[in-house]
N, C-alpha and C positions, 0 to 999 in steps of 0.2 A: 125836262131832260128824261130820256127813257133809257134804262139800262137793266141788266139782270138783277133781280132781287137779291140774289146771294152775295153780291158786292157788299151790301149792308150787314151781312151775317158773318163776314170774315173778321176774326179777331184782330183789333188794331194793335199797333206796337206803341208802347209808352216810352218816351224819351225825355231827357232834360238837356238843355244846351247852354252851357255857361257863357259862350259868346253872345248868344242871342239875348240872354239876361243882362249882360254887361252893357250891350248896345240898346237896351230898352225895348226889345222885341218880346218874345215869349219869356216870361219869368215862371219858374217851376216847371213841373212836369206837364207834358202835353202829349197828344196822340196823333199818330200818323195812320191813316187808314188805307185799305186796299184801293178804295175809290180814288183817293188822291193820287196813289201811285199810277193807276191806270190813266188818269187824266194826264199826268206828266209823260208817261210813255206813249200815250196815244191809242193804246190798245190793250186788251186783255188776252193773254195766251198762255200756254203752259210754261213758256220761258219766264215771262213777267211773273206769273203765280210762283214759280219755283225760286225766283230771286227774293220775292217777298217772304217766302216760307223759310229759306235757308237763313235769311237775315234775322227773322222773327225767332226761329229756334236757337240760333247762335247767341242772340242777345239774352234770351231766357237763361241759357247755360251760364253766360258770363256775369249777367246781373240778376241772380235769382231773387234778390230782396228788394231791389231798387230799380228805378227806371234807367235804362241805358244812357250813357253819356255821349252825346254826339260830338265829334271831334276828338274822342279819346279812344277810337277803335281803329286798328289797322287791319286791312283786308288783303289777302293774297290770292292769286289765282294761278293755276298751272299754265293756262293758255296765254297766248299773246293777246293783246287788246283787240286785234283785227281778226282773231280766229272765230269762226262760227258765231255764236250769240254771246260771245264774252262781253262785248261792249254793251249790249242790252241789259245783261245782268249787272254789270258794273254801274250803269246809270241808275238802276233801281236802288242798289245798295248805297250808292252816293246820296240819293235823295234821303234815305232813312238814316244813315250813319254820318254823313258829312265828309267821309273819306274820299279822297280823289288822288290821282297820280301827280299830274303836273298843272292841271287847270284850276285847282281849288285856291281857296283864301290862303294868302301868304303869312297871315298872323299879324299880331299887334305887339311890339316890343318883345319878340321872340316867343310869344305865347299864342295859342289858339290856331296855329298853322294846320291846314288840312290838305295842302297840296302834295304831301309826301306820305299820305297814309294808305296808298293803294299801290300794290306792286303786281306786275304780271311776270310770266315765265318763271314762276316760283317752283322750287323742288318740293311739290306736295302732290299727293294722290287724290285728294278730295276735290269737291266742287269748289270749295273756297275755305280758307282758314281766317278766322277772326281772332284778333289778339287786343286785349286791353292794354293801352299804353301805360296806365298807372301801375299795374302789377305784373304785366307780362303773361297773364293767364291766357291760354289759347284753346280754341276748339276747331275741329275740323268738321265741316258739314258735307254730307253727301246728298245729292238730289238725282232721283231717277224715276221719272213718271211713266216708264214703259209698262208698268203693270196696269195703268189706266188707259185702256184701249180707246182710240177714237171711234166714233159711230162709223160703220161701214159706208154709209151714204155720203160721207164727206168727200171722198176722193172723186167719185163721178160728178158730184156737184161742183166741186173745184174746177174740174176739167171744163165743164160747161160755162162756168163763170169766166175762166181765162179765155175761152173762145168767143165770148161775148153772146152766148146763146142761152144763158140762164134766165128764167122769168123772175119777177120780183119775189114771187112766193118761193122759188128755189134758192134765191139769194138769202132771203129770211131763214129758210130752213137750214142752210149751211151755217149761218151765224149762230142760230139756236143750237146746233149740233156742236159747233166749236165751243161755245160757252159752257154747254153741258159737260164737256171733258174737263174744262178748267174748274167747274164747280165740284166734280168727282175728285179732282186732285186735292181740293181743299178738304173734302170729306174724308179723305184717306191719308192724312199726313203721316201716320205711322208706317204706311207702306211706301211712301215716296221719299221720306227724309230720314236720314241717320245722322246722329251727333256723337262724335268721338271727343271726349274732353281730355 
């Protein structure tokens, strides 16, 4: 399998999952990597990277000394699920936190429910708000990758691809330039992410 080397350099997110432990799956803390998220999403882009980063930084703020607890984190968005890339972001956050709106696990004997941990159309100004269910501590996370400009060659290359006129070399060049921007987003976390506790 071939993929950009920087995928392996992205800091992984450490979590624990009481439901998984109860059912004999993962016991103790384990890590979710960017490459796992890319496999589930089917692609790597500024949106997928941003969803990964806002989750990573929110969980660091909420769980400074221990791995985050999957299934114990509520997530809110100001957008509707069908607005823009909200669904893509929500899917990535679900993969990491377990939180879902209606489609998730319904629970066991009133515990471990995840189908009610994600809300849309919330009255917030941030990209997303993360709240620990156990202590109600919240953080708002803002993601703005506009300072990380795309390579100028990408637009004309995309036009050629959409018209079916791009060579294999040009298609590769587009993909390389696309992933270079994603890499630069990860390299400039402080410029693209803001966390308000």
